[in-house]
The first five atom37 places (N, CA, C, CB, O) and aatype in JSON, in Angstrom:
{
  "aatype": [12, 10, 18, 1, 9, 7, 0, 7, 10, 19, 10, 10, 0, 8, 13, 10, 13, 19, 0, 13, 0, 19, 10, 7, 7, 0, 10, 0, 18, 18, 15, 14, 16, 17, 14, 17, 19, 8, 19, 14, 19, 19, 10, 17, 15, 0, 19, 19, 2, 13, 12, 15, 17, 16, 4, 14, 10, 16, 14, 12, 6, 2, 0, 10, 1, 2, 1, 0, 7, 1, 10, 7, 18, 15, 7, 7, 13, 19, 6, 8, 18, 9, 7, 14, 10, 19, 18, 14, 1, 7, 12, 14, 1, 5, 10, 6, 10, 19, 0, 7, 19, 15, 9, 10, 0, 17, 2, 0, 10, 19, 18, 0, 19, 19, 19, 10, 17, 0, 0, 1],
  "atom_mask": [
    [1, 1, 1, 1, 1],
    [1, 1, 1, 1, 1],
    [1, 1, 1, 1, 1],
    [1, 1, 1, 1, 1],
    [1, 1, 1, 1, 1],
    [1, 1, 1, 0, 1],
    [1, 1, 1, 1, 1],
    [1, 1, 1, 0, 1],
    [1, 1, 1, 1, 1],
    [1, 1, 1, 1, 1],
    [1, 1, 1, 1, 1],
    [1, 1, 1, 1, 1],
    [1, 1, 1, 1, 1],
    [1, 1, 1, 1, 1],
    [1, 1, 1, 1, 1],
    [1, 1, 1, 1, 1],
    [1, 1, 1, 1, 1],
    [1, 1, 1, 1, 1],
    [1, 1, 1, 1, 1],
    [1, 1, 1, 1, 1],
    [1, 1, 1, 1, 1],
    [1, 1, 1, 1, 1],
    [1, 1, 1, 1, 1],
    [1, 1, 1, 0, 1],
    [1, 1, 1, 0, 1],
    [1, 1, 1, 1, 1],
    [1, 1, 1, 1, 1],
    [1, 1, 1, 1, 1],
    [1, 1, 1, 1, 1],
    [1, 1, 1, 1, 1],
    [1, 1, 1, 1, 1],
    [1, 1, 1, 1, 1],
    [1, 1, 1, 1, 1],
    [1, 1, 1, 1, 1],
    [1, 1, 1, 1, 1],
    [1, 1, 1, 1, 1],
    [1, 1, 1, 1, 1],
    [1, 1, 1, 1, 1],
    [1, 1, 1, 1, 1],
    [1, 1, 1, 1, 1],
    [1, 1, 1, 1, 1],
    [1, 1, 1, 1, 1],
    [1, 1, 1, 1, 1],
    [1, 1, 1, 1, 1],
    [1, 1, 1, 1, 1],
    [1, 1, 1, 1, 1],
    [1, 1, 1, 1, 1],
    [1, 1, 1, 1, 1],
    [1, 1, 1, 1, 1],
    [1, 1, 1, 1, 1],
    [1, 1, 1, 1, 1],
    [1, 1, 1, 1, 1],
    [1, 1, 1, 1, 1],
    [1, 1, 1, 1, 1],
    [1, 1, 1, 1, 1],
    [1, 1, 1, 1, 1],
    [1, 1, 1, 1, 1],
    [1, 1, 1, 1, 1],
    [1, 1, 1, 1, 1],
    [1, 1, 1, 1, 1],
    [1, 1, 1, 1, 1],
    [1, 1, 1, 1, 1],
    [1, 1, 1, 1, 1],
    [1, 1, 1, 1, 1],
    [1, 1, 1, 1, 1],
    [1, 1, 1, 1, 1],
    [1, 1, 1, 1, 1],
    [1, 1, 1, 1, 1],
    [1, 1, 1, 0, 1],
    [1, 1, 1, 1, 1],
    [1, 1, 1, 1, 1],
    [1, 1, 1, 0, 1],
    [1, 1, 1, 1, 1],
    [1, 1, 1, 1, 1],
    [1, 1, 1, 0, 1],
    [1, 1, 1, 0, 1],
    [1, 1, 1, 1, 1],
    [1, 1, 1, 1, 1],
    [1, 1, 1, 1, 1],
    [1, 1, 1, 1, 1],
    [1, 1, 1, 1, 1],
    [1, 1, 1, 1, 1],
    [1, 1, 1, 0, 1],
    [1, 1, 1, 1, 1],
    [1, 1, 1, 1, 1],
    [1, 1, 1, 1, 1],
    [1, 1, 1, 1, 1],
    [1, 1, 1, 1, 1],
    [1, 1, 1, 1, 1],
    [1, 1, 1, 0, 1],
    [1, 1, 1, 1, 1],
    [1, 1, 1, 1, 1],
    [1, 1, 1, 1, 1],
    [1, 1, 1, 1, 1],
    [1, 1, 1, 1, 1],
    [1, 1, 1, 1, 1],
    [1, 1, 1, 1, 1],
    [1, 1, 1, 1, 1],
    [1, 1, 1, 1, 1],
    [1, 1, 1, 0, 1],
    [1, 1, 1, 1, 1],
    [1, 1, 1, 1, 1],
    [1, 1, 1, 1, 1],
    [1, 1, 1, 1, 1],
    [1, 1, 1, 1, 1],
    [1, 1, 1, 1, 1],
    [1, 1, 1, 1, 1],
    [1, 1, 1, 1, 1],
    [1, 1, 1, 1, 1],
    [1, 1, 1, 1, 1],
    [1, 1, 1, 1, 1],
    [1, 1, 1, 1, 1],
    [1, 1, 1, 1, 1],
    [1, 1, 1, 1, 1],
    [1, 1, 1, 1, 1],
    [1, 1, 1, 1, 1],
    [1, 1, 1, 1, 1],
    [1, 1, 1, 1, 1],
    [1, 1, 1, 1, 1],
    [1, 1, 1, 1, 1]
  ],
  "atom_positions": [
    [[-22.25, -8.51, 17.48], [-23.25, -8.13, 18.46], [-22.99, -6.69, 18.96], [-23.24, -9.12, 19.63], [-23.93, -5.91, 19.1]],
    [[-21.74, -6.35, 19.23], [-21.42, -5.01, 19.71], [-21.75, -3.95, 18.67], [-19.96, -4.91, 20.1], [-22.22, -2.86, 19.01]],
    [[-21.51, -4.26, 17.4], [-21.82, -3.29, 16.34], [-23.32, -3.06, 16.23], [-21.26, -3.78, 15.0], [-23.76, -1.93, 15.99]],
    [[-24.09, -4.12, 16.4], [-25.55, -3.99, 16.33], [-26.06, -3.14, 17.5], [-26.22, -5.38, 16.33], [-26.94, -2.3, 17.33]],
    [[-25.51, -3.38, 18.68], [-25.88, -2.57, 19.85], [-25.46, -1.12, 19.64], [-25.23, -3.15, 21.15], [-26.2, -0.19, 19.95]],
    [[-24.25, -0.93, 19.1], [-23.76, 0.42, 18.81], [-24.67, 1.15, 17.84], [0.0, 0.0, 0.0], [-24.98, 2.32, 18.03]],
    [[-25.11, 0.44, 16.79], [-26.02, 1.05, 15.81], [-27.34, 1.44, 16.48], [-26.28, 0.09, 14.64], [-27.91, 2.49, 16.19]],
    [[-27.82, 0.59, 17.35], [-29.05, 0.89, 18.08], [-28.89, 2.09, 18.99], [0.0, 0.0, 0.0], [-29.81, 2.91, 19.12]],
    [[-27.73, 2.21, 19.63], [-27.47, 3.35, 20.51], [-27.36, 4.65, 19.71], [-26.19, 3.13, 21.33], [-27.83, 5.7, 20.15]],
    [[-26.74, 4.58, 18.53], [-26.66, 5.77, 17.68], [-28.05, 6.15, 17.2], [-25.71, 5.52, 16.47], [-28.38, 7.34, 17.16]],
    [[-28.87, 5.18, 16.84], [-30.25, 5.44, 16.44], [-31.01, 6.11, 17.59], [-30.96, 4.13, 16.03], [-31.74, 7.08, 17.36]],
    [[-30.85, 5.61, 18.79], [-31.51, 6.21, 19.95], [-31.02, 7.64, 20.18], [-31.25, 5.36, 21.21], [-31.83, 8.54, 20.43]],
    [[-29.72, 7.86, 20.08], [-29.17, 9.21, 20.24], [-29.72, 10.15, 19.18], [-27.63, 9.17, 20.16], [-30.04, 11.31, 19.47]],
    [[-29.84, 9.66, 17.96], [-30.38, 10.47, 16.86], [-31.84, 10.84, 17.14], [-30.26, 9.71, 15.52], [-32.24, 11.99, 16.95]],
    [[-32.61, 9.86, 17.58], [-34.02, 10.11, 17.9], [-34.13, 11.13, 19.03], [-34.72, 8.8, 18.29], [-34.95, 12.05, 18.95]],
    [[-33.32, 10.98, 20.08], [-33.36, 11.92, 21.2], [-32.94, 13.32, 20.76], [-32.46, 11.43, 22.33], [-33.49, 14.31, 21.25]],
    [[-31.98, 13.4, 19.86], [-31.55, 14.7, 19.32], [-32.71, 15.39, 18.61], [-30.36, 14.52, 18.37], [-32.96, 16.57, 18.82]],
    [[-33.41, 14.64, 17.75], [-34.55, 15.2, 17.02], [-35.66, 15.6, 18.0], [-35.09, 14.18, 15.97], [-36.25, 16.67, 17.87]],
    [[-35.94, 14.74, 18.97], [-36.97, 15.05, 19.97], [-36.61, 16.3, 20.76], [-37.18, 13.86, 20.92], [-37.47, 17.13, 21.05]],
    [[-35.33, 16.44, 21.11], [-34.88, 17.61, 21.85], [-35.02, 18.87, 20.99], [-33.43, 17.44, 22.3], [-35.39, 19.93, 21.49]],
    [[-34.72, 18.75, 19.69], [-34.87, 19.9, 18.79], [-36.32, 20.36, 18.73], [-34.36, 19.54, 17.37], [-36.59, 21.56, 18.65]],
    [[-37.25, 19.42, 18.77], [-38.67, 19.75, 18.66], [-39.25, 20.19, 20.01], [-39.45, 18.56, 18.12], [-40.02, 21.14, 20.06]],
    [[-38.89, 19.5, 21.09], [-39.55, 19.72, 22.38], [-38.71, 20.47, 23.42], [-39.95, 18.41, 22.94], [-39.24, 20.92, 24.43]],
    [[-37.42, 20.6, 23.18], [-36.52, 21.14, 24.18], [-36.73, 22.59, 24.56], [0.0, 0.0, 0.0], [-36.29, 23.01, 25.63]],
    [[-37.38, 23.36, 23.71], [-37.61, 24.77, 24.02], [-38.42, 24.97, 25.29], [0.0, 0.0, 0.0], [-38.26, 25.98, 25.97]],
    [[-39.28, 24.03, 25.61], [-40.1, 24.14, 26.81], [-39.25, 24.12, 28.08], [-41.13, 23.01, 26.86], [-39.68, 24.62, 29.12]],
    [[-38.06, 23.57, 28.01], [-37.18, 23.53, 29.17], [-36.72, 24.92, 29.59], [-35.96, 22.65, 28.88], [-36.29, 25.12, 30.73]],
    [[-36.8, 25.89, 28.68], [-36.42, 27.27, 29.0], [-37.32, 27.84, 30.09], [-36.49, 28.15, 27.74], [-36.91, 28.76, 30.8]],
    [[-38.51, 27.31, 30.22], [-39.41, 27.75, 31.29], [-38.83, 27.43, 32.66], [-40.79, 27.1, 31.13], [-39.03, 28.18, 33.62]],
    [[-38.12, 26.33, 32.75], [-37.58, 25.86, 34.02], [-36.2, 26.43, 34.34], [-37.51, 24.37, 34.02], [-35.85, 26.59, 35.51]],
    [[-35.43, 26.74, 33.3], [-34.1, 27.28, 33.52], [-33.66, 28.1, 32.31], [-33.09, 26.15, 33.8], [-33.79, 27.65, 31.18]],
    [[-33.15, 29.3, 32.55], [-32.71, 30.14, 31.43], [-31.42, 29.64, 30.77], [-32.51, 31.56, 31.9], [-30.98, 30.22, 29.78]],
    [[-30.82, 28.61, 31.29], [-29.6, 28.08, 30.66], [-29.91, 27.09, 29.54], [-28.72, 27.39, 31.71], [-29.06, 26.86, 28.68]],
    [[-31.1, 26.5, 29.53], [-31.43, 25.53, 28.49], [-31.34, 26.07, 27.07], [-32.81, 25.01, 28.72], [-30.88, 25.35, 26.18]],
    [[-31.76, 27.31, 26.81], [-31.64, 27.82, 25.42], [-30.21, 27.82, 24.89], [-32.2, 29.22, 25.35], [-30.01, 27.72, 23.68]],
    [[-29.22, 27.93, 25.76], [-27.83, 27.91, 25.3], [-27.47, 26.56, 24.69], [-26.88, 28.22, 26.46], [-26.58, 26.48, 23.84]],
    [[-28.14, 25.52, 25.11], [-27.93, 24.19, 24.53], [-28.92, 23.95, 23.39], [-28.08, 23.09, 25.61], [-28.57, 23.4, 22.35]],
    [[-30.16, 24.37, 23.61], [-31.24, 24.04, 22.68], [-31.17, 24.82, 21.36], [-32.55, 24.3, 23.33], [-31.36, 24.24, 20.29]],
    [[-30.92, 26.12, 21.43], [-30.93, 26.93, 20.21], [-29.92, 26.44, 19.17], [-30.64, 28.4, 20.55], [-30.26, 26.36, 17.99]],
    [[-28.68, 26.1, 19.55], [-27.76, 25.54, 18.54], [-28.27, 24.23, 17.92], [-26.4, 25.3, 19.15], [-28.04, 23.97, 16.74]],
    [[-28.96, 23.42, 18.71], [-29.53, 22.17, 18.19], [-30.6, 22.48, 17.15], [-30.13, 21.31, 19.33], [-30.67, 21.84, 16.1]],
    [[-31.44, 23.47, 17.44], [-32.49, 23.87, 16.5], [-31.87, 24.42, 15.21], [-33.43, 24.94, 17.14], [-32.29, 24.06, 14.11]],
    [[-30.87, 25.28, 15.37], [-30.22, 25.86, 14.19], [-29.55, 24.77, 13.35], [-29.17, 26.92, 14.61], [-29.66, 24.79, 12.12]],
    [[-28.87, 23.83, 14.0], [-28.24, 22.72, 13.27], [-29.31, 21.92, 12.52], [-27.46, 21.79, 14.24], [-29.13, 21.6, 11.35]],
    [[-30.41, 21.61, 13.18], [-31.49, 20.84, 12.54], [-32.04, 21.57, 11.32], [-32.62, 20.57, 13.54], [-32.28, 20.95, 10.28]],
    [[-32.24, 22.86, 11.45], [-32.76, 23.64, 10.32], [-31.76, 23.69, 9.18], [-33.11, 25.07, 10.77], [-32.12, 23.49, 8.02]],
    [[-30.49, 23.95, 9.49], [-29.46, 24.04, 8.44], [-29.31, 22.7, 7.71], [-28.11, 24.47, 9.04], [-29.16, 22.68, 6.49]],
    [[-29.33, 21.61, 8.45], [-29.22, 20.29, 7.81], [-30.35, 20.1, 6.8], [-29.26, 19.15, 8.88], [-30.12, 19.58, 5.7]],
    [[-31.55, 20.53, 7.15], [-32.67, 20.43, 6.21], [-32.55, 21.4, 5.05], [-33.98, 20.66, 6.93], [-32.77, 21.02, 3.9]],
    [[-32.2, 22.66, 5.34], [-32.08, 23.66, 4.27], [-31.0, 23.3, 3.26], [-31.79, 25.03, 4.87], [-31.18, 23.5, 2.06]],
    [[-29.9, 22.78, 3.74], [-28.75, 22.48, 2.87], [-28.8, 21.06, 2.3], [-27.47, 22.67, 3.64], [-27.94, 20.69, 1.5]],
    [[-29.79, 20.28, 2.72], [-29.92, 18.88, 2.29], [-28.68, 18.07, 2.66], [-30.16, 18.81, 0.77], [-28.22, 17.21, 1.91]],
    [[-28.14, 18.37, 3.85], [-26.99, 17.64, 4.35], [-27.45, 16.36, 5.03], [-26.17, 18.52, 5.33], [-28.63, 16.19, 5.33]],
    [[-26.5, 15.48, 5.26], [-26.75, 14.28, 6.05], [-26.1, 14.49, 7.41], [-26.19, 12.99, 5.33], [-24.93, 14.84, 7.49]],
    [[-26.86, 14.28, 8.45], [-26.32, 14.41, 9.81], [-25.21, 13.37, 10.0], [-27.45, 14.22, 10.88], [-25.35, 12.24, 9.54]],
    [[-24.12, 13.72, 10.67], [-23.01, 12.78, 10.87], [-23.41, 11.5, 11.61], [-21.92, 13.46, 11.64], [-22.72, 10.49, 11.5]],
    [[-24.5, 11.53, 12.34], [-24.93, 10.32, 13.03], [-25.44, 9.25, 12.07], [-26.02, 10.65, 14.03], [-25.36, 8.05, 12.36]],
    [[-25.96, 9.66, 10.91], [-26.48, 8.7, 9.94], [-25.39, 7.81, 9.37], [-27.18, 9.43, 8.81], [-25.55, 6.59, 9.41]],
    [[-24.27, 8.35, 8.85], [-23.22, 7.45, 8.37], [-22.61, 6.61, 9.49], [-22.13, 8.26, 7.69], [-22.18, 5.48, 9.25]],
    [[-22.58, 7.15, 10.71], [-22.06, 6.37, 11.83], [-22.96, 5.16, 12.09], [-21.96, 7.25, 13.09], [-22.47, 4.05, 12.29]],
    [[-24.26, 5.39, 12.1], [-25.21, 4.29, 12.3], [-25.1, 3.27, 11.17], [-26.65, 4.82, 12.39], [-25.08, 2.06, 11.42]],
    [[-25.02, 3.76, 9.93], [-24.9, 2.84, 8.78], [-23.61, 2.03, 8.83], [-24.95, 3.63, 7.47], [-23.62, 0.83, 8.53]],
    [[-22.51, 2.66, 9.21], [-21.24, 1.94, 9.31], [-21.33, 0.83, 10.36], [-20.09, 2.91, 9.66], [-20.86, -0.28, 10.13]],
    [[-21.94, 1.14, 11.49], [-22.1, 0.12, 12.52], [-23.03, -1.0, 12.05], [-22.65, 0.75, 13.81], [-22.78, -2.17, 12.33]],
    [[-24.1, -0.65, 11.36], [-25.01, -1.67, 10.82], [-24.27, -2.57, 9.82], [-26.24, -1.0, 10.14], [-24.41, -3.8, 9.85]],
    [[-23.48, -1.96, 8.95], [-22.71, -2.74, 7.97], [-21.72, -3.67, 8.66], [-21.96, -1.82, 7.01], [-21.58, -4.83, 8.26]],
    [[-21.04, -3.17, 9.71], [-20.08, -4.0, 10.45], [-20.79, -5.15, 11.17], [-19.31, -3.15, 11.47], [-20.19, -6.19, 11.42]],
    [[-22.07, -4.95, 11.49], [-22.86, -6.0, 12.14], [-23.46, -6.96, 11.12], [-23.96, -5.38, 12.98], [-24.17, -7.89, 11.49]],
    [[-23.17, -6.73, 9.83], [-23.7, -7.61, 8.8], [-25.11, -7.27, 8.37], [0.0, 0.0, 0.0], [-25.79, -8.09, 7.76]],
    [[-25.54, -6.09, 8.68], [-26.89, -5.64, 8.3], [-26.78, -4.55, 7.26], [-27.69, -5.15, 9.53], [-25.72, -3.96, 7.07]],
    [[-27.89, -4.27, 6.59], [-27.9, -3.22, 5.6], [-28.11, -1.86, 6.24], [-28.98, -3.48, 4.56], [-28.9, -1.72, 7.18]],
    [[-27.41, -0.87, 5.74], [-27.65, 0.51, 6.15], [-28.79, 1.07, 5.31], [0.0, 0.0, 0.0], [-29.57, 0.32, 4.73]],
    [[-28.88, 2.37, 5.27], [-29.91, 3.02, 4.44], [-29.34, 4.27, 3.83], [-31.18, 3.34, 5.27], [-28.36, 4.83, 4.32]],
    [[-29.96, 4.7, 2.75], [-29.51, 5.94, 2.1], [-30.34, 7.1, 2.64], [-29.64, 5.85, 0.55], [-31.41, 6.9, 3.2]],
    [[-29.83, 8.31, 2.46], [-30.53, 9.48, 2.95], [-30.27, 9.7, 4.43], [0.0, 0.0, 0.0], [-29.38, 9.08, 5.01]],
    [[-31.05, 10.58, 5.03], [-30.86, 10.93, 6.42], [-31.85, 10.24, 7.34], [0.0, 0.0, 0.0], [-32.75, 9.54, 6.89]],
    [[-31.66, 10.46, 8.64], [-32.5, 9.87, 9.68], [-33.97, 10.21, 9.47], [-32.05, 10.34, 11.05], [-34.82, 9.32, 9.42]],
    [[-34.27, 11.49, 9.35], [-35.66, 11.93, 9.2], [-36.25, 11.36, 7.91], [-35.76, 13.47, 9.21], [-37.38, 10.88, 7.89]],
    [[-35.46, 11.41, 6.84], [-35.92, 10.89, 5.55], [-36.22, 9.4, 5.63], [-34.88, 11.16, 4.47], [-37.19, 8.93, 5.03]],
    [[-35.4, 8.66, 6.35], [-35.56, 7.21, 6.42], [-36.65, 6.77, 7.4], [-34.25, 6.57, 6.81], [-37.47, 5.92, 7.07]],
    [[-36.65, 7.34, 8.61], [-37.55, 6.86, 9.65], [-38.86, 7.63, 9.74], [-36.86, 6.91, 10.96], [-39.91, 7.04, 10.01]],
    [[-38.82, 8.94, 9.53], [-40.02, 9.76, 9.7], [-40.68, 10.08, 8.37], [-39.68, 11.04, 10.44], [-41.91, 10.15, 8.29]],
    [[-39.88, 10.28, 7.33], [-40.4, 10.6, 6.0], [-41.48, 9.65, 5.51], [0.0, 0.0, 0.0], [-42.52, 10.11, 5.05]],
    [[-41.26, 8.32, 5.6], [-42.3, 7.41, 5.12], [-43.64, 7.55, 5.85], [-41.82, 5.99, 5.25], [-44.69, 7.25, 5.28]],
    [[-43.61, 8.0, 7.09], [-44.86, 8.2, 7.83], [-45.61, 9.43, 7.32], [-44.57, 8.34, 9.33], [-46.83, 9.45, 7.24]],
    [[-44.83, 10.46, 6.97], [-45.42, 11.72, 6.53], [-45.67, 11.71, 5.02], [-44.51, 12.89, 6.91], [-46.69, 12.21, 4.55]],
    [[-44.73, 11.15, 4.28], [-44.79, 11.17, 2.82], [-44.4, 9.79, 2.29], [-43.85, 12.29, 2.22], [-43.23, 9.55, 2.0]],
    [[-45.36, 8.88, 2.18], [-45.06, 7.48, 1.84], [-44.34, 7.24, 0.51], [-46.33, 6.72, 1.83], [-43.72, 6.19, 0.34]],
    [[-44.39, 8.17, -0.42], [-43.76, 7.95, -1.73], [-42.37, 8.58, -1.83], [-44.64, 8.5, -2.82], [-41.85, 8.73, -2.94]],
    [[-41.78, 8.93, -0.71], [-40.45, 9.53, -0.73], [-40.48, 10.95, -0.21], [0.0, 0.0, 0.0], [-41.53, 11.59, -0.18]],
    [[-39.33, 11.43, 0.21], [-39.24, 12.76, 0.78], [-38.64, 13.72, -0.24], [-38.39, 12.75, 2.08], [-37.43, 13.73, -0.46]],
    [[-39.49, 14.54, -0.87], [-38.97, 15.46, -1.87], [-38.21, 16.61, -1.21], [-40.11, 16.01, -2.74], [-38.35, 16.86, -0.02]],
    [[-37.42, 17.3, -1.99], [-36.63, 18.44, -1.51], [-37.53, 19.47, -0.83], [-35.86, 19.08, -2.67], [-37.13, 20.08, 0.16]],
    [[-38.72, 19.68, -1.36], [-39.65, 20.66, -0.8], [-39.99, 20.32, 0.65], [-40.93, 20.73, -1.65], [-40.14, 21.22, 1.48]],
    [[-40.12, 19.03, 0.96], [-40.44, 18.63, 2.32], [-39.27, 18.9, 3.28], [-40.83, 17.16, 2.36], [-39.49, 19.2, 4.45]],
    [[-38.04, 18.8, 2.78], [-36.88, 19.16, 3.6], [-36.94, 20.64, 3.97], [-35.56, 18.83, 2.86], [-36.65, 21.02, 5.1]],
    [[-37.3, 21.47, 3.0], [-37.42, 22.9, 3.25], [-38.55, 23.2, 4.24], [-37.66, 23.66, 1.95], [-38.41, 24.05, 5.12]],
    [[-39.65, 22.49, 4.09], [-40.77, 22.65, 5.03], [-40.32, 22.24, 6.44], [-41.99, 21.79, 4.58], [-40.67, 22.9, 7.41]],
    [[-39.56, 21.17, 6.54], [-39.07, 20.72, 7.85], [-38.16, 21.77, 8.47], [-38.31, 19.38, 7.71], [-38.25, 22.04, 9.67]],
    [[-37.28, 22.37, 7.67], [-36.39, 23.41, 8.18], [-37.14, 24.62, 8.69], [0.0, 0.0, 0.0], [-36.85, 25.13, 9.77]],
    [[-38.1, 25.07, 7.91], [-38.91, 26.23, 8.32], [-39.76, 25.86, 9.53], [-39.82, 26.72, 7.16], [-39.91, 26.67, 10.45]],
    [[-40.3, 24.67, 9.54], [-41.18, 24.24, 10.63], [-40.44, 24.2, 11.96], [-41.78, 22.88, 10.33], [-40.97, 24.64, 12.98]],
    [[-39.22, 23.67, 11.97], [-38.48, 23.58, 13.22], [-38.17, 24.97, 13.77], [-37.16, 22.78, 13.02], [-38.21, 25.2, 14.98]],
    [[-37.87, 25.91, 12.87], [-37.62, 27.28, 13.31], [-38.91, 27.96, 13.8], [-37.0, 28.1, 12.17], [-38.91, 28.58, 14.86]],
    [[-39.98, 27.84, 13.04], [-41.24, 28.49, 13.41], [-41.81, 27.91, 14.7], [-42.27, 28.33, 12.27], [-42.25, 28.65, 15.58]],
    [[-41.78, 26.58, 14.82], [-42.29, 25.94, 16.02], [-41.53, 26.42, 17.26], [-42.17, 24.41, 15.89], [-42.15, 26.76, 18.28]],
    [[-40.21, 26.44, 17.17], [-39.43, 26.84, 18.34], [-39.57, 28.32, 18.64], [-37.97, 26.49, 18.13], [-39.5, 28.72, 19.8]],
    [[-39.76, 29.16, 17.62], [-40.03, 30.57, 17.87], [-41.34, 30.71, 18.66], [-40.11, 31.36, 16.52], [-41.42, 31.53, 19.58]],
    [[-42.33, 29.93, 18.3], [-43.6, 29.94, 19.02], [-43.42, 29.45, 20.46], [-44.63, 29.07, 18.3], [-43.94, 30.06, 21.39]],
    [[-42.68, 28.37, 20.64], [-42.45, 27.83, 21.99], [-41.73, 28.86, 22.86], [-41.62, 26.53, 21.92], [-42.13, 29.09, 24.0]],
    [[-40.69, 29.47, 22.32], [-39.96, 30.46, 23.11], [-40.82, 31.69, 23.41], [-38.68, 30.88, 22.37], [-40.7, 32.27, 24.49]],
    [[-41.67, 32.09, 22.48], [-42.59, 33.22, 22.74], [-43.53, 32.89, 23.88], [-43.39, 33.57, 21.46], [-43.77, 33.72, 24.75]],
    [[-44.06, 31.69, 23.89], [-44.97, 31.26, 24.97], [-44.21, 31.22, 26.29], [-45.6, 29.86, 24.65], [-44.72, 31.67, 27.31]],
    [[-43.0, 30.69, 26.28], [-42.2, 30.62, 27.51], [-41.93, 32.02, 28.06], [-40.87, 29.89, 27.25], [-42.04, 32.25, 29.26]],
    [[-41.59, 32.95, 27.18], [-41.34, 34.33, 27.62], [-42.61, 34.94, 28.19], [-40.8, 35.2, 26.44], [-42.57, 35.62, 29.22]],
    [[-43.74, 34.71, 27.55], [-45.01, 35.26, 28.06], [-45.36, 34.66, 29.41], [-46.16, 35.0, 27.06], [-45.78, 35.39, 30.31]],
    [[-45.19, 33.36, 29.57], [-45.49, 32.71, 30.86], [-44.56, 33.19, 31.95], [-45.41, 31.2, 30.73], [-44.98, 33.41, 33.08]],
    [[-43.3, 33.35, 31.61], [-42.31, 33.8, 32.59], [-42.55, 35.25, 33.01], [-40.89, 33.64, 32.03], [-42.2, 35.64, 34.12]],
    [[-43.15, 36.04, 32.11], [-43.4, 37.45, 32.4], [-44.58, 37.63, 33.36], [-43.67, 38.21, 31.1], [-44.77, 38.72, 33.91]],
    [[-45.36, 36.62, 33.57], [-46.53, 36.74, 34.45], [-46.14, 36.91, 35.87], [-47.42, 35.54, 34.33], [-47.01, 37.02, 36.74]]
  ]
}
């Protein structure tokens, strides 16, 4: 039971990490200290996609699932949980590259908007 709860908590942490990478730039509007936390998260997310790495949270979640008597999954978090929604027949390497570029471009846009709003 504890392993299953642990796997669920790691899954939640992974989801929150991805959500923060996508949405966290807006927090810079409220405090100039947020980018010091957010920018490394964005860079890590992009590098993981560019290099086709597996985030360390994925094997941790799988290990906990296995210890709980459940099956883990292959690939990464985004590939397993979000990929099927975006690309039902599997996540090709090209989509990983698109994800890496998208996270960088999106956050560049968010930070540009925050700077423009703050300059008013």
